N, C-alpha and C positions, 0 to 999 in steps of 0.2 A: 656166540655168533650174533651178528646184527640181524634183527628180525626183518622179515619181508615187509612188514608194515612200515618200518622205519626207512627201508630202502625205497619203497614207493613214495614216501614223503619227499625223498630227494630225487625223484624221477623228473629232473629239470635240467636245463642247460646252464653251464657255467664255465668260466675261464679255466685254462690249464695253468695260468699264472707263470708263464715263461717271463713275464715282467709284471711289475705294478708301478704305475697304472697300466692297464691293458690297452692293446692297440686300438680297440674300438673307441677310446677316448682321445685319439689323436685328432688334431684340428689343422686346417690349412693356415690358421693364424700363426702357427709355429712352423718355420721352414728353414730356408737357407741362412738367414742372419744368425739364428740361434745355433745352428750346426757349426757355422764358421767360428763363432765365439767358443763353443764347446771344444772344437778341434784345437783351437789355440791354447786352451787350458790343458788339453792332453799333452801338447808339446812342452809344457812347463813342468811336467811330472817326470819322475824317474821310473815310473811303473811300466812294465812291459804291456803290450797291447794285443788284443785278439782281433783278427780279421775274419769276416765271413764274406764269401763270394757266391752270389746267386747265379746259377746257369739255368735259364728257364726252359730250354729246349727239350722236347721229348719226341721220339720217333712214332709213338702210338699213344692213344688216349686210354687211360685207365678210368673207368667210370666212378670209382670211389674217391678219386683224388681231389683234395681241396687246396692244392698248392698253386702258386702262380706259375703258369706254364704256357708254352707255345708249341703246338704240335706241328712238326715239319720234318722233312728228311733232307733238307738243304744245308750242306755244310757252308755254303756261301753266306747264309744268314748268320752262322756262327762267326765267320770272319769279321763281319761288320761289328758284331757284339764284342769280340775280343779287342778290336780297335777302340771301341767306346769305353770298355773297361780300363784300358790303358790310359785314356784321357782322364777318366775319373780318378784313377790312382794318382796321376800327376797333380790334379787339382787338390785332392786331399793332402798330399805331401807338401803343397805350397803353404798350407795352414799348420801342419804338424811338424815339418822337418822330418828327419830320418828316424822314424820310430823303430823301437826294438819289438819285433813280433814274436811272441811266445806261443801263439796258437793261431792256426790257419785252417779254416774249414770251407769246403766246397759243397754246396747243396743245390737242390733244384726242385722241379725239373729233373733232368738227367745229366749230371756233370760229365759223365763219360760219353756224352754226345760229342764233346770236343775231341779232335784228333790230338795225338801227342805233339804234333807240330804246332797246333794252336795253343796247347798248354805251354809249350816251350816259349812261345812269343809272349804269353801272358806273364810267365815267370821272369822273363827279361825285364819287364816293366816293374814287377814287384821288387826284384833285386836292385833295380836302378834307384828306387825311391825309398825303400825300407831296408832295415837290417833284419833278415830272417835268421833268428837265433838257431844255432846248430842243435840245440836241445829241444827245439819246438815240437809241439804236437801238430801234425799236419794230416787232416782227415778228408775223406771224400765219400760221397754217396754214389753207389754204382748199381746200374741195372745189369744183372748177370746175362740177360738175353742178348745184349749188344756188346760183346767183349771180344775184341780182336786178339789174335795171338801176339804175345809180346807186350800187350798193353799194360799189364800189371807191372812188369819189369821196368817199363818206361816211366810209369808213375813213381815207382820207388826211386829211380834215378833223380827225379825232380824233388825228392824229399818227402814224399807221402809215406806215412808209416801206420795209418789206421784206415780201415775201410768199413763201410756200412752197406749191407745188402738189403734192399727191399724184398721181402719174401711174402708177407701178408698171410698167405695160407697155401699149403701144398695141395689141397684137395682140388682136383680138376673141375669138379662141378661148381665149386665156389669161384674158381678162376674164370669160368665161362660167364658167370653172372656179373662179375666185376670187370670183365674184358681185360684180363691180364693173364696171358698164357705163359707160364714159367715152370718148366719141369724141374723135378728134384735133381736130375742129372745136370741141367744147366747151372743150378746153384752150386752143386757139389764141385763141378769143374772150376767155377769161379773161385771157390774157397781154396781149392788145391793150388791154383795159379797164384793167388795173392800170398798164400803162405810160402810157396816156393820162392816168390820174389823178395821175401824178407819182411813182410808187414808184421808189425808187433801185435796188432789187435784186429779181430774180425767181429763185427756186430751184425745181428739180424734184427730187422723190424718185422714184428708180427702184429696182426690186427684182429681183434675179436669184436663180435657184433656184426660181421658181414653176413650177407644172405645165406640161408640154409645151413649155417654152421651149427653143429651139435657138439656135445661133449665128446662123443665118440670120434667124430671127424677131426676135431681140433686136437684131440689126444694124439692122433696119428701125425698131425703136423708137428706137435711138440717132440714126439719120438724121433722124427726125421731131423728136426733141428738139433737134438742132442747128439745124434750120430755125427753131425758135422762139427760139433764141439766149438761153437763160437765163444769168444771171451765175454761178449755182452749180448743181452737180448732186451729189446724194447718191446713192451706189450701195450700197444695203443688201442684205445676204445674208438671204434669207427664213429665218426660224426656224420650222420645222415641229414644233410641240409639241402634238399633238392631245390628249394626256392632261391637258394644262394648260388649253388653250383649246378649248372644245367645238366652236366653229364650224369649226375646222380639220379636224374629223373628216369634214366634207363634201368635203374635197379628197382625191382618190384617191392613196394612197401610191405606186402603181405609175406615176403620171404625173409624179412628181417627178424632176428631173435627178439623176444620180449625182454623186459628189464630183468625178470627172474632168470631167463636163459643167459643173458649177458653176464649177470652176476655169477652164475654157475661156471661159465666159461673162464672168467677172470680168476675166481677162487681156485678152480682146479689147476689152471695154468700156473698160478703163483705157487701152489703147493708142490706141483711136479718139479718146477725149476729149483725151488729151495731144496727139495729132496735130492736133486741132482747135484747139489753143492754150490749153487749160485746164491749170492747175497742179494736180498731184496732191498732195493734202494729207492727211496722217495715214492713218487706216484706210480711209476710203471716201468722202472728199469731193474735189470738183474745183471750181476757181474760176477765173474769168478773171483775168489778172494785175492788172487795174485794180481788182478787188474787194477790199473790206476784209479778207476772210478770207485771201486770198493775201498781202496786205500784212502781216498779223499773222504768218502762217507764215514769211515772209521775214525779218521782224525778230526772230523768236523769242519774240514776245509771245502766241502762240496758246495758248489754254487749253481745258480739257475739263471739262464738268460734266454734270449729269443731262439737259440738253437737247442734248448733243452738243458740237460745237466752238464756242468763243466767242472773240470778238475783244476782250473786255473783261478785261484783266489786273487782278487784285487785287480784283475785286468779290466780295462774298458773295451767295449766291442764296437768296431767300425764295420758297417755293412757296405758292400760294393755290389753294384748290379741292380737291375730292375727289381723293384719291390723290397730290396734289402733294407733292414732296419739297423740303425746305430743306437747303441745303448751306452750313453755317456753320463758323467756325474751330474750334469746340469739339465740334460734333456734327452729325450728319445726322439729320433726322426726316422722317416721312411722315405725311400726313393720312389719316384713315379713307377707304378707297376706296368703300365703300357709301354711297349718298346718304342713307339713313335714319340711319346712324350719324353721318355728317357733319353732317346737320341737327340731330340730337339734342344733340350736343356744343355746337354754337353756341347752340341754344335755352337751354342751361343756362349760357350765358355763358362757356364754356370754349373755348380753342383746340382745333381738331379733330384734333390730333396723336394718333396711337395707337401708334406704334412708332418706333424709331430706334437710333442707336449713338453712344456717346461716343468721341471720338478720343484715342488714346494718342500719345505722342511717336513711337513706332515706326510707327503708322499714318500720321502726317504725313510722316515720312521716305520711307516706301515709296510713299505717294500721289504725292509729288513725282517720284520715279523713274519710276513707271508713267505719270504724265502726260507726262513728257518723251519716253518711248517712244511713246506714242499720238499726241502732237502733232508731235514733231520726228523720230521714228524714231532717236533717239540719246540718249545720256546722257553728259554731261561730268562726270566724278567730282569735278573740282576745284570746280565750282559747288555740287554737293551737299555736299561737305565744308565749304565756306565757309559755306553757309547753316545747316547743322545742327551744325557743329563735331564731325565724326566722321572716322574713317579708313575710307574705303569698302572698302579691302582687308580690313580686320578685320571691319567690320560686315556685309559681304555676302560672306564667304568662300565659303560653299556656292553662293550664286547665281552668283558669278563662275566657279566650276567648271562650272556648268551652261551658262553662256554660252560657255565654251571648247569644250564639246561641240557647241553650236550652230554655232560657228565652223567646226568640222571638217565640218559638213554644208552650209556655205555660207549659213546663215541670217543670221549676224551677222559683222561684222568688228571686231576689237579692235586698237586702236592706242594705245599709251601709256595715258593716263588717260581714254580715250574709247572707247566702243563705239557702233557704229551698225548698224542693220538694213540688210542688203544690198538692192539693188533687187529681185532676184527673191524675197527673203525677206519683202517687205512684205505678202505674202498671209498671212504667219504672225505679223503684228505682235502679235496678242493672245496668241499662244503665248509670245512673248518676255516680254510683260508678266506672264504668269502665273508666271514664274520668281520674281518678287518678291512674290507674293501669299502672305503668311504665314497668312492665314485659311483657305486651301484645305485645310490639314491638320486643321482643327478640324471635328468632326462637326456637321452642321447642327442636329441636335436640341439642341445645347447653347445655341443662340442663337435658335431659332425657337419661338414659342409654339405650343400645340396648335391654335390657331385660324388660324394662318398657314401657307399652303402654301409649302414651299421653292421659290424661284424656279429655273426651269430656263433654261438658256442656249442660244443658237443655235450652230450648227456654226462652228468656227474657220475652216475652209477651204471 
């Protein structure tokens, strides 16, 4: 096991590496022209594409949440948003032509804030401008507390086949402190309805590190989770950044678990899920052996993007909606996060992009190494050398020295032209990836405009 002293050494904040370079390195110097050029390049490839659609609306405020969201109960607001999404879809298609979509994901916020009629309108626009492949993976995040009768069936008719439920924790005392009241019965009903509707995969999001969580209370949440038998479980570490997210100021600092307690929660949860038959994947995901995520992990085709782990190798990601991020070969770009700015850009006939980063060759090389760490927990230098025509020993001289120090601590094992993160070292997967992050040495003020707050990251352990 990793020693407590070593864990305390890594009691610091770091990226989750859903991309490299990370979003805190985006600049307003890169925006619409770079995206337009990148979209034109997408049009010239035969590769399928992934789409992500951000729905920012929530009916109530959860104190722990760090997502881009708008709290409202007005469906009229969603009508305007659907209209604007349709405008953005048309603008993107002007640059790409009729792309073949292999993966379509809706996140938020609360995507099931939209009515089925609003979803139908949105899909009319998607079908009009893109080819949605019949074999596509189409997923949606759903809040079980706001689920109308027949909603699951209506989504399935629109092509949805995977659903993710935000659970966080079933303990009512924890729910009170994070202001998310969601009973086990509500979640169980949602699971039954989506399975009956024909959904292929059900996923749960659990969060450890929330106020007053203990091993005993979280063990109960895990047992209730296993009763509902989801195909996937995501086990996220709560990022408490009250100076960045105002709602988190309502969570008492003194109620939060210590690093030792967080580690205990994670290790216990990991052990319990693996004992229950789930495959541990990457940083924080678990899947049944029959699930596509486990199959991608086993075959080495697992990928990581701004939405987390992806089973679709080789696709580029186009983000639609306020704050959505596009992850393309030549650049990453992000849409305006504020609704008024998002609407204003579209009203002027412009793509709503407001910042991004162009990728250098070095970025691409390091991104591939970091992705291998985050997805497989290992790097095979021969594969990197063949893909990029480099000598890893020369290109990563300093990084390999740092890996050797981590090997002395038991975090990684180095063998020939391969290194892999040890089983106990998986808790520090992000710390290993940080070794290869060349942007960390650059001051944030060199890349962030005055109007953009530098992104703060969650604790590594």
